[in-house]
C-alpha positions in Angstrom: 9.5 -22.0 -2.8 9.7 -21.3 -6.3 8.4 -17.5 -7.6 6.6 -17.3 -10.7 7.8 -15.0 -13.6 5.9 -12.4 -14.5 4.8 -12.6 -18.7 5.0 -9.1 -18.9 8.6 -7.1 -19.8 10.9 -7.3 -18.3 14.5 -6.5 -17.1 14.5 -5.7 -13.3 17.2 -3.4 -13.2 16.9 0.5 -14.6 20.7 0.7 -14.3 22.6 0.6 -17.6 26.6 0.7 -17.1 28.0 4.1 -16.3 31.2 5.7 -15.8 32.7 4.6 -12.8 33.1 8.1 -11.1 29.1 8.7 -12.0 28.5 5.4 -10.0 29.9 7.2 -6.7 27.1 9.4 -6.1 24.8 8.5 -3.5 21.1 9.3 -2.7 19.9 11.5 0.3 16.7 11.7 1.8 16.7 15.3 0.4 17.1 13.5 -2.9 14.5 11.1 -2.6 11.7 12.2 -0.3 9.1 14.2 -1.9 9.6 16.8 1.1 13.5 17.2 0.1 15.3 20.1 -1.1 16.9 18.5 -4.5 13.6 16.0 -4.8 12.3 18.0 -7.9 15.8 17.4 -9.8 15.7 13.8 -9.6 11.9 13.5 -10.9 11.9 12.2 -14.4 10.9 14.9 -17.1 7.3 15.6 -17.6 5.2 18.3 -19.6 2.0 19.7 -18.1 -0.8 19.3 -20.9 -4.2 20.2 -21.3 -7.1 20.1 -23.9 -8.7 22.6 -26.1 -11.1 20.7 -27.7 -9.5 18.1 -29.7 -6.1 20.2 -29.6 -3.5 19.5 -27.4 -2.0 22.3 -25.8 1.2 22.4 -23.6 1.0 24.7 -20.8 4.5 25.8 -19.5 5.1 28.3 -16.7 5.4 31.4 -19.2 3.9 30.0 -22.6 1.4 27.8 -24.0 1.9 25.7 -27.3 -0.2 24.0 -29.5 0.9 20.4 -30.5 0.2 19.2 -33.8 -1.1 15.8 -33.6 0.6 14.4 -36.4 4.1 15.7 -36.1 4.2 16.3 -32.4 5.6 20.2 -33.8 5.0 22.9 -31.3 3.6 26.3 -32.1 3.5 29.3 -29.6 -0.1 30.2 -28.7 0.6 33.1 -26.1 3.2 34.1 -23.7 2.6 34.7 -19.7 3.9 38.3 -20.1 0.9 38.4 -23.2 -1.6 37.5 -20.9 -0.9 40.0 -18.5 -0.7 42.9 -21.0 -4.1 42.1 -22.2 -5.0 41.8 -18.6 -3.7 45.3 -17.3 -5.4 47.1 -20.8 -8.6 46.7 -19.4 -7.5 48.7 -16.3 -6.9 46.2 -13.6 -4.1 44.4 -12.3 -4.8 41.1 -12.5 -1.0 39.7 -12.4 -1.4 36.0 -13.3 2.0 34.4 -11.9 2.2 31.4 -14.1 0.2 29.3 -16.9 0.7 26.0 -15.9 -2.9 25.9 -14.7 -4.3 27.6 -17.7 -7.6 25.8 -19.1 -9.4 26.3 -22.1 -13.1 25.5 -21.3 -14.9 25.8 -24.5 -13.7 23.6 -27.5 -14.6 26.2 -30.1 -13.8 29.3 -29.0 -10.3 30.8 -28.6 -11.1 31.5 -24.8 -8.3 30.5 -21.8 -9.3 30.6 -18.0 -6.3 31.8 -15.5 -6.5 33.2 -12.7 -4.8 33.8 -8.9 -5.7 34.2 -5.8 -7.7 37.1 -6.1 -9.0 36.6 -9.5 -10.5 34.5 -12.2 -10.2 35.9 -15.8 -11.4 34.6 -19.1 -9.4 36.0 -21.6 -9.8 35.9 -25.7 -6.2 35.3 -27.2 -7.3 35.8 -30.6 -8.5 39.1 -29.7 -6.4 40.3 -27.1 -8.7 41.0 -24.2 -10.2 39.8 -20.9 -13.7 38.8 -21.7 -14.7 37.8 -18.5 -13.8 38.0 -14.7 -15.0 37.4 -11.2 -13.1 37.6 -7.6 -14.5 34.5 -6.1 -10.7 32.7 -6.7 -9.8 31.4 -3.2 -13.3 30.9 -1.6 -13.8 27.4 -0.2 -15.1 24.6 -2.4 -15.1 26.8 -5.5 -16.9 25.2 -8.5 -17.4 27.2 -11.7 -20.0 26.4 -14.4 -18.5 27.5 -18.3 -21.8 27.0 -19.4 -23.5 29.8 -17.1 -20.2 31.5 -15.9 -21.8 31.2 -12.6 -19.1 29.9 -9.6 -20.5 28.2 -6.3 -18.6 28.6 -3.4 -18.7 28.2 0.5 -17.3 31.4 3.0 -17.9 31.6 6.7 -20.0 28.1 6.7 -22.7 29.6 4.1 -23.1 28.4 0.4 -23.2 31.6 -1.9 -23.9 31.5 -5.9 -22.5 34.5 -7.9 -24.0 34.1 -11.6 -21.9 34.8 -15.0 -23.3 38.9 -14.5 -21.6 38.8 -10.9 -25.2 39.0 -8.9 -24.5 37.2 -5.7 -27.0 35.1 -3.9 -26.4 33.6 -0.3 -28.4 30.3 -0.3 -28.1 29.4 3.3 -28.1 30.6 6.3 -27.9 27.9 9.4 -24.2 26.8 8.2 -21.6 25.9 10.7 -19.2 23.4 11.8 -22.3 21.3 12.4 -24.3 22.0 9.4 -22.2 21.6 6.5 -23.0 23.0 2.7 -21.3 22.4 -0.4 -18.3 20.4 0.4 -17.6 16.5 0.4 -19.5 14.0 2.5 -19.7 10.6 4.1 -15.6 11.2 4.9 -15.1 11.3 1.3 -16.0 7.5 0.8 -18.0 5.9 -1.9 -16.0 8.1 -4.9 -17.2 11.4 -3.2 -14.5 14.2 -3.6 -16.7 17.4 -3.6 -19.9 18.7 -2.8 -21.4 20.9 -6.0 -22.6 19.7 -8.9 -23.8 22.2 -12.0 -26.0 21.1 -14.3 -24.6 20.2 -18.1 -26.8 23.8 -18.8 -25.4 25.5 -16.0 -28.3 26.5 -14.9 -29.0 24.5 -11.7 -26.8 23.4 -9.2 -27.0 20.2 -6.8 -25.3 20.6 -3.3 -24.7 18.6 -0.3 -26.2 19.5 3.2 -24.5 17.6 6.2 -26.0 17.8 9.5 -23.5 16.5 11.9 -25.4 17.7 15.3 -25.8 13.8 16.5 -21.9 13.3 15.7 -19.8 12.9 18.6 -16.9 15.6 18.9 -13.6 14.4 18.9 -11.3 16.4 21.5 -8.4 17.4 19.1 -5.9 20.1 20.5 -4.7 23.1 18.9 -1.1 23.8 20.4 -0.6 27.2 19.0 -3.9 29.3 19.5 -3.7 32.6 17.2 -5.1 34.8 20.3 -4.5 35.4 23.7 -4.0 34.0 26.0 -1.3 31.5 24.3 -2.4 28.1 26.0 -3.4 25.2 24.2 -7.5 25.2 23.2 -10.0 22.6 22.0 -10.2 22.3 18.2 -12.7 19.3 18.2 -13.4 17.4 15.0 -16.7 15.7 14.0 -15.7 12.1 14.3 -18.4 9.2 13.5 -17.2 6.2 15.1 -18.3 2.6 14.1 -21.7 1.5 15.7 -22.2 5.2 16.5 -24.6 8.1 15.3 -23.6 9.3 11.9 -24.0 12.6 10.1 -27.3 13.0 7.6 -27.0 14.3 4.5 -29.6 15.7 1.7 -29.3 16.7 -1.3 -30.6 20.4 -2.5 -31.2 22.4 -6.0 -30.5 25.8 -6.5 -32.1 27.1 -9.8 -30.6 30.1 -11.4 -33.7 31.3 -12.8 -36.0 31.1 -10.3 -33.7 31.4 -7.6 -35.3 29.0 -5.5 -33.9 26.3 -3.5 -35.2 22.7 -3.8 -34.6 19.7 -1.6 -34.7 16.2 -3.0 -37.1 14.1 -1.3 -34.9 11.3 -0.7 -35.7 8.4 2.1 -36.1 9.8 5.7 -34.8 8.5 8.7 -36.8 7.4 11.7 -35.2 8.2 14.7 -37.7 6.5 17.0 -37.5 3.0 15.4 -34.5 1.6 16.9 -33.9 4.1 20.0 -31.3 1.9 21.7 -29.3 2.0 18.0 -27.7 4.2 16.0 -29.9 5.9 13.4 -29.8 4.0 9.7 -29.4 6.7 7.3 -28.8 6.3 3.6 -25.5 7.3 1.7 -26.0 9.6 -1.2 -23.0 9.5 -4.0 -22.0 9.5 -7.1 -24.8 12.5 -7.9 -24.9 13.0 -11.8 -27.0 14.6 -14.1 -29.6 14.0 -17.2 -28.1 15.5 -20.4 -30.9 17.7 -20.4 -30.7 18.9 -16.8 -33.9 18.2 -15.8 -33.1 15.1 -13.7 -31.0 14.3 -10.9 -29.3 10.6 -10.2 -28.0 9.2 -7.3 -27.0 5.8 -6.0 -28.1 5.2 -2.4 -26.6 3.0 -0.3 -28.1 1.8 3.0 -26.6 1.7 6.2 -25.2 -1.7 5.9 -23.8 -1.1 2.4 -25.3 -4.4 1.0 -28.0 -3.1 -0.7 -27.4 0.2 -3.7 -30.2 1.8 -5.5 -30.1 3.9 -8.5 -32.9 6.3 -8.1 -33.7 9.3 -10.4 -35.3 12.4 -9.0 -37.0 15.5 -10.9 -34.7 18.6 -10.4 -37.3 21.0 -10.2 -39.8 19.4 -8.0 -37.5 17.0 -5.8 -39.8 14.5 -6.1 -38.4 10.6 -6.3 -39.0 9.3 -9.9 -37.7 6.0 -10.7 -35.3 3.2 -9.1 -33.2 2.3 -12.6 -31.7 -0.6 -10.7 -30.7 -2.3 -7.7 -27.6 -4.3 -6.6 -27.4 -5.9 -3.4 -24.7 -8.7 -1.7 -24.0 -11.0 1.3 -20.9 -8.9 2.5 -20.9 -5.3 0.9 -21.4 -2.9 -2.5 -19.3 -0.3 -2.7 -20.5 2.8 -5.7 -17.8 4.7 -6.4 -18.5 5.8 -9.9 -21.8 7.9 -11.3 -23.2 7.0 -14.9 -22.4 8.3 -17.6 -24.9 9.3 -20.6 -23.4 8.4 -24.1 -22.9 11.9 -26.0 -24.9 10.2 -29.2 -28.1 8.8 -27.0 -29.3 10.4 -24.0 -31.4 7.5 -23.4 -28.7 5.3 -22.7 -26.3 5.2 -20.1 -23.1 3.5 -18.9 -23.1 1.9 -15.3 -19.9 0.7 -13.1 -20.4 -3.1 -11.4 -18.4 -5.5 -9.5 -21.4 -7.6 -9.7 -20.0 -10.4 -11.9 -16.9 -10.4 -9.8 -14.8 -8.1 -11.3 -15.6 -3.8 -12.1 -17.4 -4.0 -15.7 -19.2 -2.0 -17.5 -23.2 -2.1 -18.2 -25.3 -0.6 -20.9 -28.7 0.6 -19.4 -31.3 2.4 -21.0 -33.0 5.5 -19.0 -35.9 3.5 -18.3 -33.6 1.1 -15.9 -33.3 -2.3 -18.3 -30.0 -3.6 -18.9 -29.2 -3.5 -22.4 -26.2 -5.6 -22.3 -22.9 -6.3 -20.6 -20.4 -4.2 -22.3 -17.0 -5.7 -20.8 -16.5 -9.0 -19.3 -13.5 -11.2 -18.1 -11.6 -11.7 -15.1 -9.5 -8.1 -15.1 -10.7 -5.2 -14.1 -12.0 -1.7 -15.6 -9.8 0.6 -13.8 -11.3 3.6 -15.5 -13.5 5.3 -17.9 -11.5 7.9 -19.9 -14.7 9.2 -21.8 -16.0 8.8 -25.6 -15.0 9.0 -29.0 -18.4 10.5 -30.4 -17.7 9.6 -34.1 -16.6 5.9 -33.5 -18.9 5.5 -30.8 -16.7 4.0 -28.4 -15.9 4.3 -24.7 -12.5 4.9 -24.3 -11.3 2.6 -20.5 -8.2 1.8 -18.9 -8.2 -1.5 -17.4 -5.7 -4.5 -16.5 -6.7 -6.9 -19.0 -3.3 -7.6 -20.1 -1.7 -8.3 -16.4 -3.0 -7.8 -13.1 0.2 -5.2 -12.4 -0.7 -3.4 -15.8 -2.8 -0.6 -17.0 -3.4 -0.3 -20.7 -5.6 1.6 -22.5 -8.3 0.1 -24.9 -11.5 1.5 -27.1 -14.8 -0.5 -26.6 -17.4 -0.5 -29.7 -20.3 0.4 -27.8 -22.3 -1.8 -30.5 -20.2 -4.9 -30.6 -18.5 -5.1 -27.3 -15.0 -5.3 -29.4 -11.7 -3.8 -27.4 -9.1 -2.0 -29.8 -5.9 -1.5 -28.0 -4.8 2.0 -27.7 -1.0 1.8 -26.2 2.0 -0.5 -26.6 0.6 -3.3 -24.5 3.3 -2.9 -21.5 3.4 -1.2 -18.4 1.2 1.4 -17.0 -0.3 4.1 -19.1 -2.4 7.3 -17.5 -4.0 8.3 -20.4 -6.4 12.2 -20.5 -9.1 12.0 -23.3 -9.5 14.9 -25.4 -12.4 17.3 -24.8 -13.7 17.8 -27.9 -15.0 14.5 -30.1 -12.6 12.4 -28.1 -10.8 11.6 -31.0 -6.8 11.7 -29.5 -5.5 10.9 -25.9 -2.1 12.0 -24.5 -0.8 9.4 -22.8 1.9 9.1 -19.7 3.5 5.9 -19.3 6.1 4.2 -17.6 7.5 0.5 -17.5 9.8 -1.0 -14.8 12.9 0.3 -17.0 10.6 3.3 -18.5 10.8 6.6 -16.2 8.7 8.6 -18.2 7.1 8.5 -22.0 4.6 10.5 -23.2 2.7 9.7 -26.6 -0.4 11.4 -28.7 -2.3 9.0 -29.7 -5.6 8.2 -31.7 -8.6 6.6 -30.3 -9.2 5.2 -33.6 -6.4 2.7 -33.7 -2.7 2.4 -32.1 -1.0 5.4 -33.9 1.2 7.6 -31.9 3.7 10.2 -31.8 5.8 10.5 -29.5 6.3 13.9 -27.5 8.6 12.8 -24.7 11.1 10.4 -23.8 12.0 10.9 -20.5 16.0 10.1 -19.4 16.7 8.4 -16.3 17.0 11.0 -13.7 19.1 8.7 -11.3 21.8 8.1 -14.0 24.8 9.4 -12.2 23.7 7.5 -9.0 24.6 4.2 -7.5 20.9 2.7 -8.0 20.1 -0.9 -6.0 18.3 -3.9 -8.2 14.3 -3.7 -8.3 13.0 -7.3 -8.8 9.3 -8.8 -9.2 7.2 -11.8 -9.1 4.8 -13.9 -7.4 4.2 -16.5 -4.6 0.8 -18.3 -3.7 -1.4 -16.4 -1.3 -1.9 -18.6 1.7 -5.1 -20.2 0.7 -2.4 -22.1 -1.8 -4.1 -20.8 -5.0 -4.1 -16.9 -5.7 -1.2 -15.3 -7.1 0.2 -12.4 -4.6 2.6 -10.0 -6.5 5.6 -8.5 -5.0 8.6 -6.1 -4.9 11.8 -6.6 -3.9 14.7 -3.9 -3.3 18.1 -5.1 -3.0 21.5 -3.3 -2.2 23.8 -3.1 -5.6 26.1 -5.5 -4.4 23.8 -8.1 -4.0 22.2 -7.4 -7.3 25.2 -7.8 -9.3 25.4 -11.8 -7.8 21.8 -12.6 -9.0 21.8 -14.8 -11.8 19.6 -14.4 -14.8 16.9 -16.5 -16.5 16.6 -17.5 -20.0 15.3 -14.0 -20.9 18.0 -12.5 -19.5 15.8 -11.4 -16.5 17.2 -11.0 -12.8 15.7 -13.7 -10.1 15.9 -14.1 -6.7 16.8 -18.0 -7.1 19.2 -20.1 -7.5 21.7 -18.0 -5.6 25.5 -18.9 -6.0 27.0 -15.6 -4.6 29.5 -14.9 -1.9 29.0 -12.4 1.6 26.9 -12.4 4.5 23.2 -12.1 5.0 21.0 -9.1 4.6 18.7 -7.2 7.0 15.1 -6.9 5.2 12.0 -5.0 6.1 9.0 -5.8 5.2 6.9 -2.8 4.0 3.6 -3.3 4.2 0.0 -1.5 3.5 -2.2 -4.4 2.8 -5.6 -2.7 3.3 -8.5 -1.6 0.9 -8.1 1.1 -2.1 -4.4 0.6 -2.5 -1.4 -1.5 -4.3 2.0 -1.3 -3.6 3.1 -3.2 -7.0 2.6 -2.1 -10.3 4.4 -2.4 -13.9 5.8 1.3 -13.6 9.3 2.5 -13.0 11.1 0.7 -10.4 8.0 -1.8 -10.1 6.0 1.3 -8.2 8.8 1.4 -5.7 8.8 4.0 -3.1 12.1 6.1 -2.8 12.9 5.6 0.6 13.3 1.8 -0.6 15.9 2.8 -2.6 17.6 4.6 0.4 17.6 1.4 2.7 18.8 -0.6 -0.2 21.4 1.9 -0.5 22.2 1.6 3.4 22.4 -2.3 3.1 18.8 -3.5 3.8 16.7 -5.7 1.2 13.1 -4.5 1.3 10.4 -6.4 0.5 6.7 -5.5 -0.5 4.1 -8.1 -0.9 0.2 -7.0 -2.0 -2.1 -9.7 -0.2 -5.5 -10.3 -0.4 -7.7 -7.3 0.3 -6.0 -5.0 -1.6 -7.4 -3.3 -4.9 -8.0 -4.1 -8.6 -7.6 -8.1 -7.9 -11.7 -8.3 -8.4 -14.2 -8.5 -5.7 -13.9 -12.0 -3.9 -9.7 -11.2 -3.6 -11.1 -8.1 -2.5 -13.6 -9.1 0.4 -11.6 -12.0 1.2 -10.9 -10.0 4.8 -15.0 -9.1 5.3 -15.8 -9.0 9.1 -11.8 -9.9 9.8 -9.8 -7.1 9.1 -5.9 -8.3 9.4 -6.4 -12.0 9.7 -6.2 -13.1 6.1 -3.4 -10.2 5.5 -1.3 -11.3 7.7 -1.5 -15.0 6.7 -0.6 -13.9 3.3 2.3 -11.7 4.5 3.9 -14.7 6.6 3.6 -16.5 3.2 6.1 -13.6 2.0 7.9 -13.9 5.1 8.5 -17.7 4.5 9.4 -16.7 1.1 11.9 -14.5 2.3 13.3 -17.1 4.3 14.0 -19.3 1.7 16.6 -17.0 0.3 20.3 -17.8 1.6 20.7 -14.0 1.4 17.9 -12.8 3.5 19.1 -12.9 7.3 15.9 -14.3 9.1 17.1 -13.5 12.6 17.1 -9.7 11.5 13.8 -9.2 10.1 12.1 -5.8 10.3 8.5 -4.4 9.2 7.1 -1.0 8.5 3.7 0.6 7.6 1.6 3.8 8.0 -2.1 4.1 8.6 -3.7 0.6 7.6 0.0 -0.7 7.1 0.5 0.6 10.9 -2.0 -1.6 11.7 -0.4 -4.5 10.0 2.8 -3.7 11.2 1.7 -3.8 15.0 -0.4 -7.1 14.0 2.7 -8.8 12.7 5.0 -7.7 15.6 2.4 -9.2 18.3 1.3 -12.2 16.5 4.5 -13.4 15.4 6.9 -11.8 18.0 9.4 -14.3 17.5 9.8 -13.1 13.8 10.0 -9.8 13.6 12.6 -7.9 15.6 12.0 -4.5 14.9 9.1 -2.2 13.7 8.0 1.2 13.2 4.1 2.0 12.6 3.1 5.0 11.7 -0.8 6.5 12.4 -1.6 2.9 13.1 -5.2 1.9 13.4 -5.5 -0.2 17.2 -8.9 -1.1 17.5 -11.6 -0.7 14.5 -14.2 0.4 17.4 -12.6 3.5 17.3 -12.5 4.0 13.3 -15.1 6.0 11.2 -18.4 4.7 10.4 -18.2 4.3 6.7 -15.4 2.8 6.1 -15.3 0.3 9.4 -18.5 -1.0 8.9 -18.1 -1.7 5.2 -15.7 -4.0 6.1 -16.3 -5.0 9.7 -20.1 -4.4 10.2 -21.0 -2.7 13.5 -19.7 -3.5 16.7 -23.1 -4.9 17.5 -23.4 -7.2 14.9 -19.7 -8.5 14.7 -18.6 -8.4 18.4 -16.4 -11.5 18.1 -14.5 -9.8 14.5 -13.9 -6.4 16.8 -12.4 -8.5 19.6 -10.4 -10.7 17.5 -8.7 -7.8 15.1 -8.1 -5.2 18.4 -5.1 -5.2 19.2 -5.4 -4.1 22.8 -5.3 -7.4 23.7 -2.1 -8.2 21.6 -0.2 -5.5 23.6 1.1 -8.4 26.0 2.7 -10.2 23.3 5.3 -7.5 22.1 8.7 -8.5 22.2 10.7 -6.7 19.6 11.7 -3.2 19.4 8.6 -1.2 18.2 8.4 2.6 17.5 5.0 4.2 17.0 4.9 7.5 15.0 1.7 9.7 14.9 0.8 12.9 13.9 -0.7 14.7 17.0 -3.7 16.3 15.1 -4.5 13.5 13.1 -8.2 13.6 11.9 -8.2 9.9 10.3 -6.9 7.4 12.4 -7.5 9.5 15.9 -4.7 9.8 18.6 -6.6 7.6 20.5 -5.7 4.7 18.8 -2.1 4.9 19.5 -2.5 6.2 23.1 -4.6 3.5 23.9 -2.2 0.7 22.7 0.3 2.9 24.7 -1.7 2.2 28.1 -2.7 -1.6 27.4 1.6 -1.8 26.9 1.8 -0.4 30.1 -0.5 -2.6 31.9 1.2 -5.3 30.3 4.7 -4.4 30.9 5.9 -4.0 27.2 8.1 -1.2 26.2 7.0 0.1 23.0 8.4 3.7 21.4 6.4 6.7 20.7 7.4 10.0 18.6 4.6 12.4 18.0 4.6 15.5 15.3 2.7 17.9 16.8 0.4 19.9 14.5 0.5 17.4 12.2 -2.2 15.3 10.5 -2.3 11.5 9.1 0.8 12.1 6.7 3.7 14.8 7.4 3.8 17.4 5.0 6.4 19.3 3.6 10.0 18.8 5.0 8.6 17.4 8.0 8.3 14.4 5.5 12.2 14.4 5.3 12.5 14.3 9.4 9.9 11.6 9.2 11.9 8.9 7.2 15.2 9.9 9.1 13.6 8.8 12.1 12.1 5.4 10.2 15.3 4.5 9.1 17.5 5.5 12.3 15.3 3.1 14.1 16.1 0.2 11.9 19.8 1.0 12.1 19.8 1.3 15.9 18.0 -2.4 16.5 18.1 -4.2 13.3 22.1 -4.1 13.0 22.7 -3.3 9.7 26.2 -4.4 8.4 27.1 -1.8 5.7 29.1 -3.3 2.6 32.2 -0.7 1.9 31.5 2.5 0.3 30.6 2.0 -3.0 29.4 -1.5 -3.6 25.7 -0.8 -2.0 
């Protein structure tokens, strides 16, 4: 099978020749894993940056500097000692420990917001004194409005607001673990990350109320109760599983001036309509405000998730006003972004939609009329960074140049003309200035660039380099990083892969006419290498991009150093490739993905240095589901697998995610039966280790335990390791232990033949 060369960048090895002594340093998991003790020292250098209007500010631990947009020159603004001195001059001890999180909320005022666990203060750094403070810092769901200086927060399940003068008001009295206020709802789906939303003038607060009384408890267990007797106790989660009752959400509006709360008159739920079926509420997402703070906009999605309506409400009365637009689908619609009004015209807004097959921008007026489609083409708008108000352009990130890239463009709202604002290579993560949007800082990588930072004009590509980070791994023996493409199981679609290989193998790989290493043809010597397929495979994720080392996870580097090849493929169903690519898995999760992953295995078997008798597979969460799916559907292919936090049966996954991709179990019984791994337990042949967090609130332990029960009944023999007290992912240094365990399992059962020391 031939691979398709990428048309972007790209040499695939980050290593340049270095002295032999330096090449002998070997990585440990303490170096490579995010929980490791030396991990921080081996990350690419970076800068902590923020905006004060259109002025760029560097926030270090002990100093803040302004940065000149033309020269990049830094000028000291103030120090940590000065901030603490000015705070103490007002008679308080509000010790600020660092300035890394300092913000400048007013573009035209010399005020910096800093704080600690006990206090939040505004300091005038020209007049050198504290101008405002509160003591709300550290509460749940803390949300501060710079306009009114009011703070919304949750304490003991109740929602409170403290206004800018310090007057405290309790908005709710019935809050509990079942009645949740002011926090994220719908299990963080649909782009929801919080539960309070201040109006532009800071005088009104929109907030979520979530009623979970009808949602079944999942029986989590607290192994370490804080009170006597020291016996494990129940610590249940509210977990709405697919096809069951889900929570009900409403949206309230609190008015600082009238001190009254009004609830939006959103569609009601008819519990009696289908007594034998779960209730069918709307999902309310992407809350936004009109520029005049008089109207609230919500995208309302039906439970089937195939009918989405953008609706406006009167913020004073709560009355439903207009349906501005509607999008339907025979599969699903997935609203992820709130509308954004043009700063220079409050009657026009930008809406993001995949309705033409790719996520693009549409210009609407307040009447709900689509003025025009602003962007189009077989590529995806990845993000809207904001607006250049002077030039009347919207600044976006997209993968127009290549599916693996992320580049920055200015889009003229009048003409639709796109102007590139970066070097057109790699992956750029930019932040727009908070004043007029005339500047952005751009942190970017490509496969051979650890981290560069540019300060760039949004009028044209005119950049000042602020940082060129050296390779933090230059003293280590590094493996090789390759990327290319193969065809999906449909024979048409390009799928992109990354391959991390031992250095000894990399040095023998041929180069093409552009000087880039390629997997074939190979004329090297030596034995074949054991190979691990790392997989995720699910929605809203990708594993390959044109960033440093092709976005490689550092565990892959560790494995390649030990003598393994690690292969990663983004199958159909993963993100940023358009609607049809993502929705190919609808109602049959895991099936199309497996077919594509097996095309990757077919490619691996064509490589003479891959030992097809020693193939392993590993993944976490959706990747854990894929790992067991591959191990049991292709039991003669994979010798070893490690499945972390695996979904086993979509019946037991949460409503919003599960029903989007699978419909309900009542609507799609065959699909749920086909994709369940319970019936596949009998097919397990290779060595499989399942690893879970004992208190996982995302993929609850019922999944893994039910699979183990099925294996007992079938007579198959998986292994299990549990992390007590941990959730869906292992936090802190436990992550090092986790990756030691994963590695050891492959060492024990995949029989790696380790090259001599120094030749890996």
